[in-house]
C-alpha positions in Angstrom: 14.3 26.7 36.8 13.2 23.3 35.5 11.1 23.1 32.3 7.6 21.8 32.4 6.5 18.9 30.3 4.7 21.4 28.1 7.8 23.5 27.6 10.0 20.5 26.8 7.5 19.2 24.3 7.3 22.6 22.5 11.0 23.0 22.4 11.5 19.5 21.0 9.0 20.1 18.3 10.5 23.4 17.4 14.0 21.9 17.2 12.8 18.9 15.2 11.5 21.2 12.5 15.0 22.3 11.7 16.4 18.8 11.5 17.2 17.2 8.1 14.5 15.0 6.7 14.0 11.5 8.2 15.1 9.8 5.0 18.3 11.8 4.7 19.3 11.1 8.3 18.4 7.4 8.0 20.6 7.1 5.0 23.5 8.8 6.8 23.1 6.4 9.8 22.9 3.3 7.5 26.0 4.5 5.6 27.9 4.8 8.9 27.4 1.1 9.7 30.6 -0.5 8.3 29.2 -3.9 7.5 31.7 -4.7 4.7 31.3 -8.2 3.4 28.7 -8.9 6.1 26.5 -6.2 4.6 26.4 -8.1 1.3 25.9 -11.6 2.6 23.3 -12.6 5.2 23.2 -15.6 7.6 20.4 -18.0 6.9 19.4 -21.6 6.1 21.6 -22.2 3.0 24.2 -24.9 2.6 27.2 -22.7 2.1 29.3 -21.9 5.2 29.6 -18.2 5.9 31.3 -17.5 9.3 31.7 -18.4 12.9 30.3 -15.9 15.4 30.3 -15.9 19.3 27.4 -17.5 21.2 25.2 -14.7 22.5 23.8 -14.6 26.1 20.6 -16.5 26.4 21.2 -18.7 23.4 21.0 -22.5 23.7 24.2 -24.4 24.0 22.9 -26.8 21.3 23.8 -24.1 18.8 27.5 -24.3 19.7 30.0 -25.7 17.1 32.2 -27.6 19.6 35.0 -28.3 17.1 35.6 -24.6 16.5 35.0 -23.7 20.2 37.6 -26.3 21.3 40.3 -24.1 19.8 39.9 -21.5 22.5 38.0 -20.4 25.6 35.0 -18.9 23.8 31.9 -20.7 22.4 31.1 -20.2 18.7 28.1 -20.8 16.4 28.4 -21.9 12.8 26.5 -19.7 10.4 25.4 -20.5 6.8 24.7 -18.0 4.1 21.1 -17.2 3.3 19.9 -18.8 0.1 16.7 -17.0 -0.5 15.5 -13.4 -0.1 13.8 -12.8 3.3 10.8 -10.7 4.2 10.9 -8.2 7.1 7.8 -6.4 8.4 8.0 -3.5 10.8 5.6 -1.8 13.2 6.8 1.5 14.7 4.7 2.9 17.5 3.3 6.3 16.4 1.2 6.9 19.5 1.5 10.2 21.4 3.5 8.8 24.2 6.4 8.3 21.8 6.7 12.0 21.3 8.1 12.4 24.8 11.6 13.6 25.6 12.9 14.3 29.1 15.2 17.1 28.0 15.0 19.8 25.4 18.4 18.8 24.0 17.4 15.1 23.6 15.5 13.5 20.7 12.0 12.2 21.3 11.4 8.5 21.5 9.4 8.7 18.3 12.3 10.3 16.4 14.7 7.7 17.6 12.3 4.8 16.8 11.7 6.1 13.3 15.3 6.7 12.4 16.3 3.2 13.6 13.5 1.6 11.7 14.2 3.4 8.4 17.9 2.8 8.7 17.4 -0.9 9.3 15.1 -1.0 6.2 17.8 0.6 4.1 20.3 -2.0 5.1 17.9 -4.9 4.5 16.8 -3.5 1.1 20.4 -3.1 0.1 20.8 -6.8 0.7 18.0 -7.6 -1.7 15.4 -8.3 1.0 11.8 -7.4 1.0 10.7 -4.8 3.6 7.2 -3.6 4.5 4.8 -2.8 7.4 3.0 -5.3 9.5 -0.3 -3.4 9.4 -0.8 -3.8 5.7 -0.4 -0.1 4.7 2.8 -1.0 2.8 3.3 -4.4 1.4 6.8 -5.9 1.5 8.8 -5.1 -1.6 12.4 -4.7 -2.7 14.2 -1.8 -4.2 15.3 1.7 -3.3 11.9 3.2 -4.0 10.5 1.3 -1.0 12.6 3.4 1.3 10.8 6.5 0.3 7.4 4.9 0.8 8.5 3.7 4.3 9.8 7.2 5.2 6.4 8.7 4.2 4.5 6.1 6.3 6.7 6.5 9.4 6.3 10.3 9.6 2.6 10.0 10.5 1.6 10.7 14.1 -1.4 9.2 15.8 -3.6 11.1 18.3 -4.1 8.4 20.9 -1.7 8.2 23.9 -0.7 4.6 23.3 -0.8 2.3 20.3 -0.6 -1.5 20.0 1.3 -3.6 17.5 -0.7 -4.2 14.3 -0.4 -7.6 12.7 -3.2 -7.6 10.1 -0.9 -8.3 7.1 1.9 -10.5 8.6 3.3 -12.9 6.1 4.3 -16.5 6.9 7.9 -17.0 7.9 8.6 -13.2 8.0 10.9 -11.5 10.4 9.0 -9.0 12.5 10.2 -5.9 14.3 8.1 -4.1 16.8 9.5 -0.8 18.0 7.8 1.0 20.9 8.1 2.3 24.4 5.7 -0.5 25.4 4.2 1.7 28.1 0.7 0.6 27.1 -0.8 -2.6 28.6 1.2 -5.7 27.7 -1.7 -8.0 26.6 -2.0 -6.5 23.1 1.7 -7.1 22.6 1.3 -10.7 23.7 -1.5 -11.1 21.3 0.4 -9.6 18.4 3.5 -11.8 19.1 1.2 -14.8 19.4 -0.3 -14.1 16.0 3.1 -13.7 14.5 4.4 -17.0 15.9 1.3 -18.8 14.7 2.5 -17.8 11.2 6.0 -19.1 11.9 7.4 -15.6 12.0 10.4 -14.7 14.2 10.9 -11.3 15.6 12.3 -8.7 18.0 10.9 -6.2 20.5 12.9 -3.0 20.6 11.8 -0.9 23.6 12.8 2.8 23.3 12.8 4.8 26.5 14.0 8.2 27.7 16.5 8.1 30.6 14.1 10.0 32.8 11.6 7.1 32.5 14.2 4.8 34.2 15.4 7.3 36.7 12.2 9.1 37.9 14.1 12.1 39.2 10.9 14.0 40.3 10.5 15.5 43.8 8.1 17.9 45.4 5.0 19.2 43.7 4.8 17.7 40.2 2.1 17.6 37.5 2.3 14.5 35.3 0.5 14.8 32.0 0.4 12.6 29.0 1.6 14.0 25.7 -1.9 13.8 24.3 -3.2 15.6 27.3 -5.8 13.0 28.1 -4.2 11.8 31.4 -3.2 14.2 34.2 -2.1 13.6 37.8 -0.8 16.0 40.4 1.4 14.9 43.2 2.5 17.1 46.1 5.4 14.8 46.9 6.5 13.0 43.7 9.3 11.2 45.4 6.8 9.0 47.2 5.7 7.6 43.8 9.2 6.6 42.7 9.5 3.1 44.3 6.1 2.0 43.1 6.6 3.4 39.6 10.0 1.7 39.2 8.7 -1.6 40.4 5.8 -1.5 37.9 8.2 -0.5 35.1 10.5 -3.4 35.9 7.5 -5.8 36.0 6.6 -4.5 32.5 10.1 -5.0 31.2 10.3 -8.5 32.7 7.1 -9.5 31.1 8.5 -8.4 27.7 11.6 -10.4 28.3 9.6 -13.5 29.4 7.4 -13.2 26.3 10.4 -13.2 24.0 12.0 -16.1 25.9 8.8 -18.2 25.6 8.3 -17.5 21.9 11.9 -17.5 20.6 11.8 -13.7 19.9 14.5 -11.3 21.2 14.2 -8.2 23.4 16.4 -5.1 23.7 16.0 -1.8 25.5 17.5 1.3 23.9 17.8 4.6 25.7 17.5 7.9 23.7 20.7 9.3 25.3 22.7 6.6 23.6 23.9 6.4 20.0 21.2 5.2 17.5 23.9 3.1 15.8 24.1 0.7 18.7 20.4 -0.2 18.5 20.7 -0.4 14.7 23.5 -2.9 14.9 21.7 -4.9 17.5 18.6 -5.1 15.4 20.5 -6.0 12.2 22.3 -8.9 13.9 19.1 -10.0 15.8 17.2 -10.3 12.5 20.1 -12.3 11.1 19.7 -14.8 13.9 15.9 -14.9 13.3 16.6 -15.8 9.7 18.9 -18.6 10.7 16.3 -20.1 13.1 13.3 -19.8 10.7 
């Protein structure tokens, strides 16, 4: 017998109560990222050469170091070591929709988003960088104590079903991270990214989804209810909704990708059935590229 959304939510919340604290798990995840020398030095706009790294998909060929690339079949980009401490500001969606999980044995989107955000903060702070929140509730600062402040802020839940990125305290030239399922209307996201780019900030959008949200495995009579309980829809033949739902979801994801392409930001989609470390590594390197371009 399949579990209802209510049963899955209750099971996830009960299991989460027995998990180690957010800060402890984030420290464990950050420690597992073997950055070595790369963890002590960051790419940036300094004069000292740091390393060559491969050209990533979607990057301009103007970034290629043709002399190094001529030695083989791959294209390489020349990176310089960062000369000044950078500022990173995060927004992690704490709306009710993020507390969804499609299976009782899988973490919620909120849990995964928070663990990734805090682990990233630990890595950046270890590099001497300033980290804070984009909504102004926690100003960017350095030092290990900032991790505890971030952990406390990120553990707060909001009552509304969906939340929008907050940009009230964005600093000029900062690197910005928005983490969400981005299931709410896209316009507030576009507005937030626009405000950030107006302040010469670079950034990334990390979309966190549950596999069920990409698969839509529902058939027969199904009741769809938002986590906050404010939205409810009953379908006698849920399979009839699949094509339309998947089309709208792909339009949503395409709009996020287009937004990033137009503004110089980067987009990545992370599934909660995959290792959190993969998203953490992607974010860490993506922010490094943002520092190089700023």
